[in-house]
C-alpha positions, 0 to 999 in steps of 0.5 A: 154535621155531628160532633162529640160533646164533653160530658152530658148536656143536662137541660131539658128542651125549651117549653114556651108557655101560652098565656091563659088569656085572661079567661078568668081574670087578669094574668101573670106570666113569669118566666113562661109560667102563667097563673091567673091573678087572685086579684084585679090589677090596678093601673096607677100612673106608669105602673101596674099594681098586682098581687105578685108575691105568689108568682115569685116561686117561678123565679126561684125566689122566696119571700117573708112578710113582717109588719114592717117589710116584705123580704125577698131572696132571689134565686141568685141570692140577692136580698130585697126589702120592700118597706110596707110604710114608705115608697122605697125598697133596697136591693143588697142594701142599695135604696130604690124609690117606689111609686108608693108603699104596697097596697092591700086588696082583700087578702092580697098585697099589691106591688108595683110590677115594673118597679118590682121587676127592676128589683128582681132583675126582670123585664116587665111587659104589660099587654093592656088588651089581654090584661096580662103582665109578663116577667122575663128574667134579664140576662145580666152577664155575657162573657167570652174568656180564655181559660187554662185549657178552653174557651168559655162563653158564660151566660148568667141570668136572674132566673133559671135558664131553660134552653135548647141547642142547634147547629147551623152550617156554612160557616159553622155556628152553634146556637143556644136558645134561652126561653123566656129571657130578656137582655139587660144592657150588656155587650152583645158581641164578643170577638176572639182573635185568630182562632177557630172560635171567631166570637160569640153574640147574643140577641133577641131572636124571632122563631115565628111561626114554629115554635111561635114566639121569641127567644134570647139566642146565643150564637158561637161563630166557628171556622170548623166544628170542635167538641164542646160541652154545655154546663148549667150551674146547680141553681140553673142561673148560669150557663157555660159553653166550653170549647177546647183551645186550638192545641188542647187535647180534645175529647175523641169521638170514641173516648174510653171511659175510665175506672177509679180504683182508689184514692190516697194521700201523700205528704211529699214535703213540708210545703207540698202534699198530694191526693193521688187517684188511681185511675185505669185509663186517661181521665178528662179532669177539670179542677177549681178552688172554692174559698169559703171554706177552702176546698179543691174540687176535681171533676172527672168527666169520663168516669165509668164506675159510680162508686158511691161515697168514698171518704179518705181520712187524713191527718195533716195540718193543711189537707183535712181529707178527701171524698169521691162522689158521683156528680148529681145529675151527670151520669159518668161524672165523678167529683173529688172534694178536698177540704183544706185548713187554709187556702193553698195552690193546686195543680192536677197532674195526670200520669199513666194509671194515676192522677195527682192533685198537688196542694201547697205553695211554691216559695216566692223566694225560690222564684227565678224570673226574666223580664224582657223590655221589648224592642230597644236601640234603633228598634223603637217599637210603636210611636204614639201621636206625641212621639212617645216611643214604645221602647222607652215605655217598655224599659221603664216598666220592666225596670220597675218590675225588676225592683219590685221582684228584687224587693221580694227576694225573687231572683230576677234578670232584665234582658236589657238594662238600657236603650241597647238591644240584647245583641247588636243587629242591623236595621232591616236584617231579619236574620240578625233581628231573629238572633237578637230575639233568640238571645233573650230566650237563651238568657232565660233558658240558661238561667232555668228561669221559672217564668218569662214576661215580655213587656210591650205597648200596642198600636194600630196602623196609622194611629187608629183609635179603634182599639185600646186597653190591656191585652196578654198574649201566650203561644204555648199551652203551658203558658195559658194559665200564666196569661190568664192570671197576668191579665186579671191583675194587670187590668185590675192595676192599670184600669184600662179596658180588658182586651182579653187573653189571646193565643198569639196568631204568629210564632212569636220567638219570645213566646215560642223559644222560651222553655218556661211559661211565657207571656207577652203583655201589651199594657196599653195602646200608644195609638189611642190618645187616652192610653198614650197619655197614661203610658207617658206618666210615671204613676201609670207605669208604676201601676203597670209594674205592680200589676205584672208583679201581682200577675206573677204572684197570682199564678205562683200562689194559685199553684201554676208552678207546683208540678215543677216544685214536685219534680224538685222535691222528688229529685232532692229526696232521691239524691 
């Protein structure tokens, strides 16, 4: 089955190099690149001394020799310093013991292979019969995230990744084979609840006999094919596999390219500016903010015209300018770089004929937030092993969030202030229960709140200990970015395992019937004894409340509400 790509897959096919086999001496094979050793290896205890410095180029590393030390900078930017006089080295300032100092062998410097491999982030294998040393860069990171408009599987390695892709069917699976890589101690299986993307896994995979050898294989499990794209970082060490969220706009098979015809700057108000791109057609954009120096980078993946370098000069206290350039190595992709005098929030808004990059800050003092303490009254919610009731935990955290927001000047309201439900309902009466939940949403809608947060604690049936940690749920697509920001800060504050950002599989009323970005946070699991013990303490509830506050601040400061601010500013100017 064929399906479309987002953008262009930039990597070449996998090249599996065969060893030289020691025809002219000992052999070093680094990331699939064989080279004959200029000096004979020395087996010393559990390690092998070898002239490894010339082979570092195949890891994208650079080295510098001084009388005191050997300095190495890896492709990922790590700094390694090997003492010439003592059996020690440092990686990014952390001291590591070595079997001994480097040894001279004629004009060559012999280094302990296994010890150096650990410093470089490589698995090292020694074949005594062929006298061959193999270096395989480790895959250091393997994650599955839910972003604003897509799922992203990230693979990060200590060296440049060479890969090829393929498809398997029934059930559908995408696989990506990474050549000449090894796995560090990282999670090997990642799950995604209630989505067409079921999860991702990574493992060593044998492809004998054709082509011969082993690769590190990433498998993405699906229930149906969707468009995807694979992107590689400029240094080659990071691979990103992206799929759209279930309800996100997908790149059609016959997507029309767009033509960029102009760029201009507009100062909307004292606190809001916009860089406007005149575009014929519907662009497919992604954006990110870099911090040092502050820069917003917008990528248009389906731009037909390659207009070269176009610069927009701006005289503004925050926006320093803008330029449009073709993305290197990505035909049909344009990038818009917007340098800033200071880091501000950003948002991309696409309208017919124009895409606006909004830049500025939404004043927190103008923010209106509704905080919902889940359950209440005879609806206790989950109950832990010790009898701790979820409704009590939810209310305590929600009240503290209320106090913190009030202290910042935010207009905030609680859906319930005590143990009573928002609207009385009879136990077992589903219609009345639905009306009670709708009353919480109506409260927020009538206030024209900017954000809605529902506070909960999770549980598994029969107090199963299989799951624990913090999770954030959303339902509407306009809430995905809010959920992402909330989860980051809540996990940071609570210190529990990260359960991820999840699109709720059910049509939860408080996530569906609210007219503003809305999230439901599960701060921990009452069914897990460690989580329950924390949820019972005042100190943990304070941390959870602070995490929710920080999640709100992060979303607002990153620009999540800038489109709403722009509508307000324009409406005010029109009156």
